[in-house]
C-alpha positions as CSV (number, residue, x, y, z in Angstrom):
1,M,260.0,-130.4,-48.5
2,S,262.8,-128.5,-46.4
3,E,262.1,-130.8,-43.3
4,N,265.1,-132.0,-41.1
5,K,264.4,-135.7,-42.0
6,L,267.7,-136.5,-40.4
7,I,265.9,-136.6,-36.7
8,I,262.5,-138.3,-37.6
9,E,263.8,-141.9,-36.8
10,L,265.0,-140.4,-33.6
11,V,261.8,-138.5,-32.7
12,G,259.9,-141.7,-33.6
13,L,262.0,-143.8,-31.3
14,R,261.1,-141.6,-28.6
15,L,257.4,-141.5,-28.9
16,M,257.1,-145.1,-29.6
17,Q,257.8,-145.6,-25.8
18,I,254.9,-147.1,-23.8
19,E,254.9,-144.4,-21.2
20,T,254.4,-141.9,-23.9
21,A,251.0,-143.6,-25.3
22,S,249.9,-143.8,-21.5
23,R,250.6,-140.0,-20.6
24,A,248.9,-138.8,-23.9
25,F,245.6,-140.6,-23.0
26,S,245.6,-141.7,-19.1
27,D,244.8,-137.9,-18.3
28,S,241.2,-137.3,-18.0
29,T,242.0,-133.6,-19.4
30,V,242.7,-134.8,-23.0
31,Y,238.9,-135.7,-23.2
32,C,237.5,-132.6,-22.3
33,Y,237.2,-129.0,-23.7
34,N,239.7,-126.8,-22.5
35,N,241.4,-123.4,-23.1
36,T,241.7,-123.4,-27.4
37,L,245.3,-121.6,-26.9
38,G,246.3,-124.9,-25.4
39,L,246.8,-127.2,-22.2
40,P,248.2,-125.5,-19.4
41,G,251.3,-128.1,-19.2
42,T,252.0,-128.0,-22.9
43,R,252.0,-124.1,-23.0
44,E,254.5,-124.2,-20.0
45,A,256.5,-126.8,-22.3
46,V,256.7,-124.3,-25.1
47,A,257.5,-121.5,-23.0
48,Y,260.5,-123.6,-21.4
49,F,261.5,-124.5,-25.1
50,L,261.8,-120.9,-26.2
51,A,263.7,-119.7,-23.4
52,K,266.0,-122.7,-23.2
53,H,266.9,-122.9,-26.9
54,M,266.0,-119.5,-28.4
55,M,266.5,-117.0,-25.7
56,F,269.6,-118.7,-23.8
57,P,270.9,-121.3,-25.8
58,E,274.6,-121.1,-23.9
59,R,272.7,-121.7,-20.5
60,T,272.9,-125.4,-19.6
61,D,271.9,-124.7,-16.4
62,L,268.5,-122.9,-17.0
63,S,266.1,-124.6,-14.6
64,F,262.4,-125.0,-15.9
65,N,261.2,-122.4,-13.3
66,D,263.9,-120.0,-14.3
67,A,262.9,-120.5,-18.0
68,L,259.2,-119.8,-17.1
69,H,260.2,-116.4,-15.5
70,F,261.3,-115.2,-19.0
71,V,258.7,-116.7,-21.2
72,R,255.5,-116.8,-19.5
73,P,253.2,-119.7,-20.6
74,E,250.2,-117.6,-20.8
75,H,251.5,-115.8,-23.8
76,V,252.2,-118.9,-25.7
77,A,249.5,-120.5,-28.0
78,F,248.9,-123.4,-30.2
79,G,247.8,-124.0,-33.8
80,A,247.4,-126.4,-36.5
81,G,250.5,-125.3,-37.9
82,A,252.6,-122.5,-38.9
83,A,250.4,-121.5,-41.7
84,S,247.5,-121.8,-39.8
85,L,248.6,-119.4,-37.1
86,L,249.9,-116.8,-39.9
87,S,246.5,-116.8,-41.3
88,H,245.0,-116.0,-37.7
89,L,247.3,-113.3,-37.1
90,A,247.0,-111.8,-40.7
91,F,243.2,-112.1,-39.9
92,S,243.7,-110.6,-36.5
93,L,245.8,-107.8,-37.0
94,A,244.8,-106.0,-40.6
95,E,241.7,-105.6,-42.5
96,E,240.8,-107.2,-45.9
97,G,242.6,-105.4,-48.4
98,D,245.4,-104.3,-46.4
99,A,249.5,-105.0,-47.3
100,V,251.7,-107.2,-45.8
101,L,255.6,-106.5,-46.3
102,I,257.8,-109.7,-46.9
103,P,261.2,-109.4,-47.9
104,A,262.2,-111.1,-51.0
105,P,262.6,-113.6,-52.2
106,Y,259.9,-115.3,-49.8
107,Y,258.2,-118.7,-49.1
108,A,255.4,-119.0,-51.9
109,A,252.7,-120.1,-49.5
110,F,252.9,-116.9,-47.5
111,D,250.7,-115.6,-50.4
112,A,248.1,-118.5,-49.4
113,D,248.4,-117.7,-45.8
114,V,247.5,-113.9,-45.5
115,K,245.2,-114.3,-48.6
116,I,242.9,-117.0,-48.5
117,L,241.0,-115.9,-45.3
118,A,242.2,-112.4,-44.4
119,G,242.1,-111.1,-47.6
120,L,245.5,-109.2,-47.3
121,I,248.0,-108.1,-50.0
122,T,251.4,-109.4,-50.1
123,V,254.1,-106.8,-51.2
124,P,257.6,-108.1,-51.9
125,V,260.4,-105.9,-50.3
126,H,263.6,-106.2,-52.9
127,S,266.8,-105.4,-51.3
128,S,270.3,-104.6,-52.9
129,N,271.6,-107.6,-50.6
130,P,269.0,-110.3,-50.1
131,S,271.3,-112.3,-48.1
132,I,271.6,-109.5,-45.2
133,G,267.8,-108.4,-45.7
134,P,266.3,-105.2,-46.4
135,T,267.4,-101.9,-44.9
136,P,264.8,-99.3,-43.0
137,D,265.3,-97.1,-46.6
138,E,264.3,-100.3,-48.5
139,L,261.2,-101.1,-46.4
140,E,260.4,-97.4,-46.8
141,K,260.6,-97.4,-50.6
142,A,258.4,-100.7,-50.7
143,A,255.8,-99.1,-48.1
144,T,255.4,-95.7,-50.1
145,E,254.9,-97.5,-53.2
146,A,252.2,-99.7,-51.7
147,E,250.6,-96.8,-50.5
148,A,250.9,-94.9,-53.6
149,N,248.7,-97.9,-55.1
150,G,246.0,-97.1,-52.6
151,L,247.1,-99.8,-49.9
152,R,247.2,-99.5,-46.4
153,V,250.5,-101.0,-45.2
154,R,249.8,-103.0,-41.8
155,L,252.2,-105.7,-41.3
156,L,255.9,-106.8,-41.7
157,L,256.5,-110.6,-42.1
158,I,260.2,-111.9,-41.6
159,T,261.4,-115.4,-41.8
160,N,264.8,-116.2,-40.5
161,P,266.4,-118.2,-41.5
162,N,265.2,-117.4,-44.9
163,N,263.4,-119.3,-46.9
164,P,264.1,-120.0,-49.9
165,L,267.5,-118.6,-49.5
166,G,268.6,-120.2,-46.5
167,T,270.6,-117.3,-45.3
168,I,270.6,-115.8,-41.8
169,Y,269.7,-112.3,-41.3
170,P,271.9,-110.6,-38.9
171,P,270.5,-109.3,-35.4
172,E,271.0,-105.8,-36.4
173,M,268.5,-106.1,-39.5
174,V,266.1,-107.8,-37.6
175,K,266.2,-104.8,-35.0
176,S,266.2,-102.1,-37.4
177,A,263.2,-103.7,-39.3
178,I,261.3,-103.9,-36.1
179,H,262.4,-100.5,-35.0
180,W,261.3,-99.2,-38.6
181,A,257.7,-101.0,-38.4
182,R,257.2,-99.6,-34.9
183,S,257.9,-95.9,-36.1
184,R,255.2,-96.7,-38.6
185,K,252.7,-98.5,-35.9
186,M,252.6,-101.4,-37.7
187,H,252.8,-105.0,-36.1
188,T,255.9,-107.5,-37.2
189,I,255.5,-111.2,-37.6
190,L,258.7,-113.2,-36.9
191,D,258.5,-116.6,-38.4
192,E,261.5,-118.7,-37.0
193,V,260.4,-122.0,-38.0
194,Y,264.0,-122.9,-39.1
195,A,265.4,-121.6,-35.9
196,L,267.2,-124.9,-34.7
197,S,268.0,-126.3,-38.2
198,A,270.9,-123.5,-38.6
199,H,274.2,-124.8,-37.9
200,D,275.7,-121.5,-36.6
201,G,275.1,-117.7,-36.8
202,F,271.4,-117.8,-35.9
203,E,270.0,-115.6,-33.1
204,S,266.5,-115.6,-32.2
205,A,264.6,-112.5,-32.2
206,L,263.6,-112.9,-28.6
207,R,267.3,-112.9,-27.7
208,T,267.8,-110.0,-29.8
209,L,265.0,-108.0,-28.6
210,N,265.9,-109.4,-24.7
211,N,262.3,-110.7,-24.9
212,D,260.4,-107.3,-25.2
213,L,258.0,-108.0,-27.6
214,G,255.8,-105.6,-26.5
215,Q,252.2,-105.4,-28.2
216,D,253.4,-105.6,-31.9
217,V,255.7,-108.4,-32.0
218,H,254.4,-111.8,-32.5
219,H,256.7,-115.0,-32.7
220,V,255.6,-118.0,-34.7
221,W,257.6,-121.5,-34.6
222,A,256.5,-125.0,-35.4
223,L,257.8,-128.7,-35.2
224,S,257.2,-129.0,-39.1
225,K,261.0,-128.2,-39.9
226,D,263.3,-128.6,-36.9
227,F,261.7,-132.0,-35.9
228,G,260.8,-132.9,-39.3
229,A,257.1,-133.6,-38.2
230,S,255.0,-131.4,-40.6
231,G,252.5,-134.2,-40.2
232,F,251.9,-133.5,-36.7
233,R,250.4,-130.2,-37.8
234,I,251.3,-128.4,-34.9
235,G,252.8,-124.5,-34.5
236,T,253.4,-122.2,-31.6
237,L,252.6,-118.7,-31.3
238,Y,254.3,-116.4,-28.6
239,S,253.0,-113.0,-27.9
240,Q,252.5,-110.6,-25.3
241,N,249.5,-109.0,-26.8
242,N,246.6,-110.6,-24.6
243,R,243.8,-108.9,-27.0
244,L,245.4,-110.7,-29.7
245,L,246.0,-114.3,-27.8
246,S,241.8,-113.6,-27.1
247,S,241.2,-113.3,-30.9
248,I,243.5,-116.5,-31.6
249,A,241.6,-118.5,-28.8
250,N,238.5,-117.7,-30.7
251,L,239.8,-118.7,-34.1
252,N,241.2,-121.7,-32.5
253,I,238.0,-123.2,-32.0
254,F,238.2,-124.3,-35.7
255,S,242.0,-125.2,-36.0
256,G,243.2,-126.2,-32.6
257,V,245.7,-129.2,-31.7
258,S,244.0,-132.2,-30.4
259,H,245.0,-132.6,-26.7
260,P,246.7,-136.1,-27.1
261,M,249.1,-134.6,-29.6
262,Q,249.9,-131.6,-27.1
263,M,250.8,-134.1,-24.6
264,I,253.3,-135.9,-26.9
265,V,254.5,-132.4,-28.1
266,S,255.4,-131.7,-24.2
267,E,257.4,-134.8,-23.9
268,I,259.4,-133.6,-26.9
269,L,260.0,-130.0,-26.1
270,M,261.0,-131.0,-22.4
271,V,263.6,-133.4,-23.5
272,S,266.8,-131.8,-23.8
273,Y,269.1,-132.3,-26.9
274,S,271.8,-134.0,-25.0
275,S,268.9,-136.7,-24.0
276,F,268.2,-137.0,-27.7
277,I,271.7,-138.1,-28.3
278,L,272.1,-140.3,-25.4
279,L,268.9,-142.0,-27.0
280,F,270.6,-142.1,-30.3
281,R,273.7,-143.7,-29.3
282,R,271.8,-146.3,-27.3
283,Y,270.1,-147.5,-30.6
284,F,272.4,-146.7,-33.4
285,T,275.9,-147.2,-32.0
286,V,277.6,-150.4,-33.2
C-alpha cells in the first residue's frame, strides 16, 4: 500500500501515552463546533511542520514562532485524507467536464479523486523521460490535444515523489511546470504525500518556490504514507488563496477531521524526529 510501515510501532508507542489521551479529550474545545478548516492549535502545528521539514529541513534551530512567520496557520486546512482534499480542490477550482493534466504514469486513484464528485477529465502527460517529468513543450502538447478534443484544461496535478515510479522530480522541472501552468492561467496542485519518505534528493516545492504559492499553487500532504497512518484519514492543504480556503471550509462540513484526532496529530507533528529516535532507543535498544 506504499505506506511507511517501519514507523507504525514507533508512532503507536508515542500515542499510547496517558497524557496523549488526556490532551485529546480534556479540552472542552474538542466537544464543540469549530472552524471546519481545523482547530487553531492544530493548524499551527501543521504550519510549523511544513516550515521545519519541507521549507527549512537543514535548520535545526528553527523556532516555533519563526516557522509560523513563514507558513501562516490561516493558510492551512485539514481534510479526511489527501483524496478528500484532492476531490474538494477539483470541485472548487474547475467545472464539470474540465480537464486536469497529470504526468504519466500516475496513481490510478487520481481518476476517482477528480471524477466522482467534480466530474473532471484526467489527461495523462507523456514525456520522453518519465523519471524527470514532462517539459513545458510536452505539457503544451498534452494541453493542445485535450483542447482539440473540446476540453478546457484547468488544472495541473503533480505528485512528487512520483507514484508509481518512486522517482523524484528535479526542482527545475517542478518550477518550469508551474511557470507553464501560470502562463495559461491554470492552477497547480502539488501532491507531496511521500515528501519525507525519500532518502535523499527531494526538495519540496514550498522551498523551490520560496513559499511564494500565490493564488494558483496548492500543496497537499497527509499522514498516510510518511507516518504509515492511512487509517487516521488525515490530510493537510496549504494554500495562500483565501477564497479557495472558504470553499474548502464549506465542503469540509461533510469531510472534516474529528477534533480529538486533530489534537493527536498536533502531538505527532510537534515532536521532532530526534525525539522519535530517542523514544525508539528507549524501547528497542538491547
